[in-house]
C-alpha positions in Angstrom: 156.3 54.2 75.4 154.8 55.5 71.7 151.8 57.2 72.5 152.9 60.8 71.7 154.4 60.9 69.0 151.3 58.5 67.3 148.8 61.5 68.4 150.7 64.2 67.2 151.7 62.4 64.3 147.4 61.6 64.5 146.3 64.9 65.0 148.2 66.8 62.3 147.5 63.8 59.5 143.8 64.9 60.6 144.1 69.0 60.9 145.5 69.1 57.4 142.2 70.1 55.3 139.8 70.6 58.4 142.1 73.3 59.7 142.5 75.1 56.9 138.8 75.2 56.1 137.3 76.0 59.5 139.9 78.8 59.4 137.8 80.3 55.8 140.7 79.2 53.4 138.1 77.8 50.7 138.0 74.5 49.5 135.8 71.0 48.7 134.2 71.1 52.2 131.1 73.5 53.1 131.2 75.6 56.0 128.3 73.5 57.9 131.0 70.5 57.5 134.4 71.8 58.6 135.7 71.9 62.2 137.3 74.9 64.0 140.2 73.7 64.9 142.0 76.9 66.8 141.3 74.9 70.2 143.4 72.4 69.1 146.0 71.5 72.4 146.1 71.8 75.7 147.0 75.4 76.7 150.3 76.5 78.4 151.2 73.0 77.6 152.1 69.2 79.0 151.3 70.4 82.7 153.6 66.8 83.6 155.7 67.8 81.6 158.6 69.0 84.5 156.4 67.0 87.5 158.7 65.3 89.9 158.8 61.0 89.9 156.5 59.4 92.2 157.9 55.8 91.5 160.3 54.2 88.9 159.6 50.3 88.4 161.1 47.8 86.2 159.9 45.2 84.0 159.4 41.5 86.1 160.1 39.9 82.5 156.4 38.8 81.5 154.6 38.3 84.9 151.8 40.3 84.6 152.9 44.4 85.8 149.5 45.2 85.5 148.9 45.4 89.5 152.2 46.5 89.9 151.9 49.7 87.7 148.3 49.8 89.0 149.1 50.2 92.3 151.6 53.0 91.8 149.1 55.0 90.1 146.7 54.8 93.0 149.8 55.1 95.5 151.0 58.3 93.9 149.8 62.1 94.7 148.6 63.8 92.3 150.5 66.0 90.2 153.5 63.2 90.3 155.8 60.8 88.0 154.7 57.3 87.5 158.2 56.1 85.5 158.9 53.2 83.3 161.9 52.0 82.9 163.4 50.3 79.2 161.8 46.7 79.1 158.8 45.1 78.2 155.7 45.4 80.3 153.7 42.4 80.4 149.8 43.1 81.2 148.9 39.7 81.5 145.4 41.0 83.0 145.3 38.0 85.6 143.8 40.1 88.7 141.3 43.4 88.6 142.7 46.7 88.4 140.0 48.7 88.2 137.7 47.6 89.8 135.2 50.7 89.7 135.9 52.5 86.5 136.7 49.5 83.6 136.9 46.5 84.2 133.1 46.1 83.6 133.1 43.6 85.9 128.9 43.0 85.9 129.6 41.6 81.9 132.9 38.7 83.2 134.9 41.0 80.6 137.6 42.4 83.2 139.0 45.3 79.5 141.3 47.3 81.1 144.4 47.1 81.0 145.5 50.0 83.9 143.4 52.9 84.6 144.8 56.0 85.7 141.4 58.0 87.1 143.6 61.4 88.8 145.8 63.3 87.5 149.2 61.1 87.1 151.2 60.6 84.4 152.0 57.5 83.4 155.4 57.8 81.5 158.3 55.8 79.8 161.9 55.5 79.2 161.3 56.4 75.3 159.1 55.4 72.0 162.0 52.6 71.6 162.9 51.8 75.1 159.1 51.0 76.8 156.6 48.4 75.3 153.7 47.4 77.1 152.1 44.3 76.0 148.9 43.7 76.4 147.4 39.9 76.8 144.8 37.3 78.4 142.2 40.8 77.8 143.5 43.1 78.7 143.1 45.7 75.8 143.2 49.7 76.8 145.1 52.0 79.6 141.7 53.9 80.5 141.8 57.6 81.8 138.3 58.1 84.5 135.7 56.0 84.5 134.9 56.2 80.8 131.5 54.3 80.6 128.0 55.2 82.1 125.5 52.2 82.0 122.0 54.0 80.6 120.8 54.1 84.5 123.6 56.3 85.5 122.8 58.4 82.5 121.0 62.2 83.9 119.9 64.2 81.1 118.6 67.5 80.8 116.4 68.7 77.7 118.4 71.5 75.9 116.0 75.0 75.2 117.7 77.0 73.1 122.2 77.5 71.7 122.7 74.1 70.3 124.1 74.9 66.7 127.4 74.7 65.3 129.3 78.2 66.9 127.9 78.1 69.9 129.6 78.5 72.6 126.0 79.6 75.2 123.1 76.6 75.4 120.5 77.3 77.6 118.8 74.4 79.3 115.7 73.2 80.9 117.3 73.4 84.5 121.4 73.8 85.4 121.1 72.6 88.8 124.0 71.4 89.8 126.7 72.2 87.1 129.1 75.0 87.4 132.4 76.5 86.5 134.3 73.6 86.5 131.7 70.6 85.2 132.0 68.3 82.6 128.6 67.6 79.7 128.4 65.8 77.1 125.6 67.4 74.4 123.6 65.0 72.8 120.5 64.9 70.7 118.5 62.1 68.8 120.5 60.6 65.9 119.9 63.6 62.8 120.0 62.2 59.4 121.0 64.3 56.8 119.1 67.5 55.0 120.3 66.7 51.8 120.2 63.0 51.4 117.5 61.2 54.4 120.6 59.3 55.4 121.6 58.8 58.8 124.0 61.2 59.9 125.7 58.5 62.2 125.2 54.5 62.2 126.1 52.4 65.1 125.6 49.2 62.9 129.0 47.1 63.0 129.9 44.0 62.4 127.8 42.3 64.3 125.4 43.8 64.4 124.0 47.0 65.5 126.2 48.3 69.0 123.6 48.6 71.8 125.8 50.1 74.4 127.6 53.0 72.1 127.1 56.3 73.7 126.6 55.1 77.5 123.8 52.5 76.2 121.9 55.2 74.2 123.0 54.5 70.6 119.9 56.5 69.4 121.7 59.4 70.4 125.0 58.9 69.6 126.3 61.6 68.4 127.5 63.9 71.1 130.7 66.5 71.9 132.3 66.5 75.6 132.6 69.7 76.6 133.2 71.6 79.9 131.8 74.2 81.8 132.3 78.0 82.6 130.1 79.2 83.7 126.6 79.0 84.3 124.5 82.4 84.9 120.8 80.7 85.5 120.0 78.0 83.5 122.3 79.3 80.5 125.6 77.6 80.7 129.2 78.9 78.3 131.4 76.1 77.6 134.9 76.3 76.0 134.9 74.9 72.9 132.3 76.0 70.4 130.0 73.3 68.7 131.5 71.5 66.4 127.5 70.9 64.2 124.4 71.7 64.8 122.3 69.6 68.1 119.2 70.8 67.2 116.8 66.8 66.9 115.7 67.5 70.4 119.1 67.5 71.8 120.3 67.2 75.6 123.1 67.3 78.1 124.5 65.2 80.5 126.9 65.3 83.5 130.1 63.3 83.0 132.9 62.7 85.2 136.5 63.2 84.2 140.2 63.5 85.2 142.5 66.4 84.0 146.2 66.5 83.3 146.3 63.0 83.4 
Protein backbone atom coordinates (compact mmCIF):
# COMPACT_ATOMS: atom_id res chain seq x y z
CA UNK A 1 0.00 0.00 0.00
CA UNK A 2 1.15 3.56 -0.63
CA UNK A 3 0.06 5.18 2.63
CA UNK A 4 3.49 5.28 4.33
CA UNK A 5 5.38 6.77 1.36
CA UNK A 6 2.71 9.41 0.82
CA UNK A 7 2.56 10.30 4.51
CA UNK A 8 6.33 10.69 4.85
CA UNK A 9 6.46 12.92 1.75
CA UNK A 10 3.52 15.00 2.98
CA UNK A 11 5.00 15.49 6.43
CA UNK A 12 8.35 16.40 4.89
CA UNK A 13 6.80 19.04 2.65
CA UNK A 14 4.58 20.33 5.44
CA UNK A 15 7.51 20.54 7.82
CA UNK A 16 9.95 22.46 5.64
CA UNK A 17 8.92 25.97 6.67
CA UNK A 18 7.03 25.48 9.95
CA UNK A 19 9.80 23.30 11.38
CA UNK A 20 12.46 25.93 10.90
CA UNK A 21 10.13 28.66 12.12
CA UNK A 22 9.15 26.71 15.21
CA UNK A 23 12.80 26.23 16.10
CA UNK A 24 13.64 29.92 16.12
CA UNK A 25 14.98 30.49 12.59
CA UNK A 26 14.01 33.93 11.30
CA UNK A 27 11.51 34.10 8.47
CA UNK A 28 8.22 35.55 7.21
CA UNK A 29 5.87 33.70 9.61
CA UNK A 30 5.27 35.42 12.97
CA UNK A 31 6.16 33.32 16.00
CA UNK A 32 2.54 33.25 17.18
CA UNK A 33 1.57 31.53 13.92
CA UNK A 34 4.20 28.79 13.95
CA UNK A 35 4.07 25.29 15.40
CA UNK A 36 6.86 23.41 17.18
CA UNK A 37 7.32 20.26 15.08
CA UNK A 38 10.05 18.72 17.25
CA UNK A 39 7.52 16.18 18.53
CA UNK A 40 6.73 14.82 15.05
CA UNK A 41 7.18 11.08 14.58
CA UNK A 42 6.91 7.96 16.72
CA UNK A 43 9.35 7.76 19.63
CA UNK A 44 11.52 4.70 19.06
CA UNK A 45 10.26 4.21 15.51
CA UNK A 46 7.48 2.03 14.07
CA UNK A 47 6.43 -0.35 16.87
CA UNK A 48 4.91 -2.85 14.45
CA UNK A 49 7.96 -3.28 12.22
CA UNK A 50 8.94 -6.61 13.81
CA UNK A 51 5.52 -7.89 14.88
CA UNK A 52 4.61 -11.45 13.79
CA UNK A 53 2.17 -12.04 10.94
CA UNK A 54 -1.15 -13.34 12.25
CA UNK A 55 -2.97 -13.87 8.94
CA UNK A 56 -2.12 -13.52 5.26
CA UNK A 57 -4.96 -12.73 2.86
CA UNK A 58 -5.18 -13.10 -0.91
CA UNK A 59 -7.48 -10.86 -3.02
CA UNK A 60 -10.76 -12.43 -4.07
CA UNK A 61 -10.52 -11.17 -7.62
CA UNK A 62 -13.28 -8.59 -7.52
CA UNK A 63 -15.71 -9.66 -4.81
CA UNK A 64 -16.17 -7.71 -1.57
CA UNK A 65 -12.97 -8.29 0.44
CA UNK A 66 -13.98 -6.00 3.33
CA UNK A 67 -15.57 -8.64 5.55
CA UNK A 68 -12.66 -11.08 5.11
CA UNK A 69 -10.10 -8.41 6.03
CA UNK A 70 -12.20 -7.10 8.92
CA UNK A 71 -12.67 -10.60 10.34
CA UNK A 72 -8.90 -11.09 10.27
CA UNK A 73 -8.39 -7.81 12.15
CA UNK A 74 -10.98 -8.91 14.72
CA UNK A 75 -9.43 -12.35 15.20
CA UNK A 76 -5.80 -11.24 15.44
CA UNK A 77 -4.40 -10.12 18.76
CA UNK A 78 -2.92 -6.69 19.36
CA UNK A 79 0.76 -6.67 18.47
CA UNK A 80 0.37 -8.72 15.27
CA UNK A 81 0.10 -8.10 11.52
CA UNK A 82 -2.63 -8.79 8.97
CA UNK A 83 -0.74 -9.15 5.68
CA UNK A 84 -2.35 -8.45 2.31
CA UNK A 85 -0.73 -10.25 -0.62
CA UNK A 86 0.00 -8.55 -3.92
CA UNK A 87 -3.07 -7.76 -5.98
CA UNK A 88 -6.20 -5.62 -5.87
CA UNK A 89 -8.56 -5.85 -2.92
CA UNK A 90 -12.06 -4.45 -3.39
CA UNK A 91 -14.19 -2.92 -0.66
CA UNK A 92 -17.66 -3.03 -2.18
CA UNK A 93 -19.25 -2.49 1.23
CA UNK A 94 -22.07 -4.94 0.67
CA UNK A 95 -22.08 -5.56 4.42
CA UNK A 96 -21.58 -3.67 7.66
CA UNK A 97 -18.01 -4.27 8.77
CA UNK A 98 -17.61 -1.70 11.55
CA UNK A 99 -20.73 -1.80 13.75
CA UNK A 100 -20.29 0.43 16.77
CA UNK A 101 -17.32 2.23 15.27
CA UNK A 102 -17.77 4.33 12.13
CA UNK A 103 -20.45 2.71 9.99
CA UNK A 104 -22.69 5.65 10.82
CA UNK A 105 -25.66 3.33 10.51
CA UNK A 106 -28.06 5.77 12.16
CA UNK A 107 -27.71 8.00 9.11
CA UNK A 108 -28.17 5.13 6.69
CA UNK A 109 -24.73 5.63 5.18
CA UNK A 110 -21.95 3.08 5.72
CA UNK A 111 -18.88 5.22 5.38
CA UNK A 112 -16.00 3.15 6.73
CA UNK A 113 -14.28 0.67 4.45
CA UNK A 114 -12.41 -1.03 7.30
CA UNK A 115 -11.93 -0.35 11.00
CA UNK A 116 -8.74 -1.04 12.92
CA UNK A 117 -9.95 -0.73 16.49
CA UNK A 118 -6.89 -2.10 18.29
CA UNK A 119 -3.10 -2.23 17.94
CA UNK A 120 -3.04 -4.39 14.80
CA UNK A 121 -1.04 -3.58 11.66
CA UNK A 122 -2.67 -3.92 8.22
CA UNK A 123 0.28 -4.30 5.86
CA UNK A 124 0.49 -4.65 2.10
CA UNK A 125 3.20 -6.33 0.04
CA UNK A 126 4.65 -3.12 -1.34
CA UNK A 127 3.57 0.34 -2.54
CA UNK A 128 3.28 -0.86 -6.12
CA UNK A 129 1.93 -4.34 -5.37
CA UNK A 130 -1.05 -4.14 -3.01
CA UNK A 131 -4.00 -1.97 -4.03
CA UNK A 132 -7.21 -1.30 -2.08
CA UNK A 133 -10.02 -0.27 -4.43
CA UNK A 134 -13.04 1.45 -2.87
CA UNK A 135 -16.60 1.31 -4.16
CA UNK A 136 -20.31 1.35 -3.30
CA UNK A 137 -20.01 3.89 -0.50
CA UNK A 138 -16.88 2.64 1.24
CA UNK A 139 -14.52 5.49 1.91
CA UNK A 140 -11.83 5.27 4.57
CA UNK A 141 -9.86 2.91 6.75
CA UNK A 142 -10.74 4.15 10.21
CA UNK A 143 -8.55 3.88 13.28
CA UNK A 144 -10.74 3.50 16.36
CA UNK A 145 -14.00 5.35 16.86
CA UNK A 146 -13.48 8.47 14.78
CA UNK A 147 -16.70 10.35 15.47
CA UNK A 148 -18.60 11.37 18.59
CA UNK A 149 -22.10 12.80 18.47
CA UNK A 150 -22.57 15.93 20.53
CA UNK A 151 -24.54 13.88 23.07
CA UNK A 152 -21.37 11.82 23.72
CA UNK A 153 -19.14 14.85 24.26
CA UNK A 154 -18.64 15.60 27.96
CA UNK A 155 -16.87 18.93 28.33
CA UNK A 156 -14.85 20.33 31.23
CA UNK A 157 -13.77 23.96 31.30
CA UNK A 158 -10.09 24.95 31.37
CA UNK A 159 -9.49 27.55 34.06
CA UNK A 160 -5.83 28.32 33.25
CA UNK A 161 -2.87 27.23 31.13
CA UNK A 162 -4.54 27.02 27.70
CA UNK A 163 -1.95 29.14 25.92
CA UNK A 164 0.49 28.39 23.11
CA UNK A 165 3.47 26.38 24.38
CA UNK A 166 1.76 25.29 27.60
CA UNK A 167 1.81 21.62 28.61
CA UNK A 168 -0.11 22.04 31.88
CA UNK A 169 -3.82 22.78 31.99
CA UNK A 170 -5.84 23.43 35.11
CA UNK A 171 -9.41 22.21 34.81
CA UNK A 172 -12.56 22.85 36.76
CA UNK A 173 -12.38 19.11 37.49
CA UNK A 174 -9.98 16.35 36.44
CA UNK A 175 -12.40 13.60 37.48
CA UNK A 176 -12.13 10.53 35.25
CA UNK A 177 -8.76 11.52 33.76
CA UNK A 178 -5.52 9.65 34.39
CA UNK A 179 -2.11 9.23 32.82
CA UNK A 180 -2.69 7.63 29.42
CA UNK A 181 -6.09 9.27 28.86
CA UNK A 182 -6.70 11.10 25.59
CA UNK A 183 -8.48 14.43 25.41
CA UNK A 184 -9.45 17.08 22.89
CA UNK A 185 -8.63 20.71 23.72
CA UNK A 186 -11.04 23.17 22.13
CA UNK A 187 -12.68 26.56 22.46
CA UNK A 188 -15.41 28.69 20.95
CA UNK A 189 -14.30 29.47 17.39
CA UNK A 190 -12.03 32.52 17.78
CA UNK A 191 -11.64 35.65 15.70
CA UNK A 192 -8.33 36.84 14.31
CA UNK A 193 -7.27 39.78 16.50
CA UNK A 194 -5.55 41.32 13.48
CA UNK A 195 -8.63 41.74 11.29
CA UNK A 196 -11.62 40.42 13.23
CA UNK A 197 -12.31 37.62 10.76
CA UNK A 198 -12.88 34.04 11.94
CA UNK A 199 -9.71 31.96 12.30
CA UNK A 200 -11.69 28.85 11.42
CA UNK A 201 -14.77 28.35 9.30
CA UNK A 202 -17.19 25.46 8.85
CA UNK A 203 -18.52 26.80 5.54
CA UNK A 204 -18.13 24.36 2.66
CA UNK A 205 -19.45 23.49 -0.79
CA UNK A 206 -22.75 22.30 0.68
CA UNK A 207 -23.22 25.11 3.16
CA UNK A 208 -22.38 25.15 6.84
CA UNK A 209 -21.00 21.88 8.22
CA UNK A 210 -23.29 21.29 11.19
CA UNK A 211 -21.71 17.93 12.08
CA UNK A 212 -18.09 19.17 12.15
CA UNK A 213 -16.22 19.06 15.43
CA UNK A 214 -18.26 16.09 16.69
CA UNK A 215 -21.53 17.96 16.04
CA UNK A 216 -20.06 21.08 17.65
CA UNK A 217 -19.52 23.43 14.66
CA UNK A 218 -18.95 26.43 16.94
CA UNK A 219 -15.90 24.72 18.48
CA UNK A 220 -13.91 23.16 15.66
CA UNK A 221 -10.43 24.50 16.49
CA UNK A 222 -9.07 21.52 18.40
CA UNK A 223 -5.91 19.73 19.44
CA UNK A 224 -5.85 16.08 20.47
CA UNK A 225 -3.63 15.37 23.44
CA UNK A 226 -2.41 12.49 25.58
CA UNK A 227 -2.48 13.10 29.32
CA UNK A 228 0.80 12.05 30.92
CA UNK A 229 0.17 13.18 34.51
CA UNK A 230 -2.64 14.35 36.78
CA UNK A 231 -2.06 16.39 39.93
CA UNK A 232 -5.31 17.50 41.54
CA UNK A 233 -7.18 19.41 38.85
CA UNK A 234 -4.00 20.12 36.85
CA UNK A 235 -3.13 17.81 33.97
CA UNK A 236 0.13 17.58 32.03
CA UNK A 237 -0.20 16.83 28.33
CA UNK A 238 2.36 15.20 26.06
CA UNK A 239 2.71 17.93 23.43
CA UNK A 240 2.66 21.68 24.23
CA UNK A 241 -0.35 23.50 22.82
CA UNK A 242 0.09 24.75 19.27
CA UNK A 243 -2.14 27.81 19.67
CA UNK A 244 -3.82 29.97 22.30
CA UNK A 245 -7.08 28.48 23.49
CA UNK A 246 -8.40 31.46 25.41
CA UNK A 247 -11.93 31.88 24.04
CA UNK A 248 -13.87 29.86 26.65
CA UNK A 249 -11.47 26.87 26.44
CA UNK A 250 -12.58 23.38 27.42
CA UNK A 251 -11.54 19.76 27.06
CA UNK A 252 -13.40 16.51 26.53
CA UNK A 253 -12.20 12.90 26.64
CA UNK A 254 -11.96 10.81 23.49
CA UNK A 255 -11.14 7.13 22.98
CA UNK A 256 -8.01 6.59 20.93
CA UNK A 257 -6.29 3.52 19.48
CA UNK A 258 -2.51 3.28 19.63
CA UNK A 259 -0.07 1.30 17.46
CA UNK A 260 -2.68 0.61 14.77
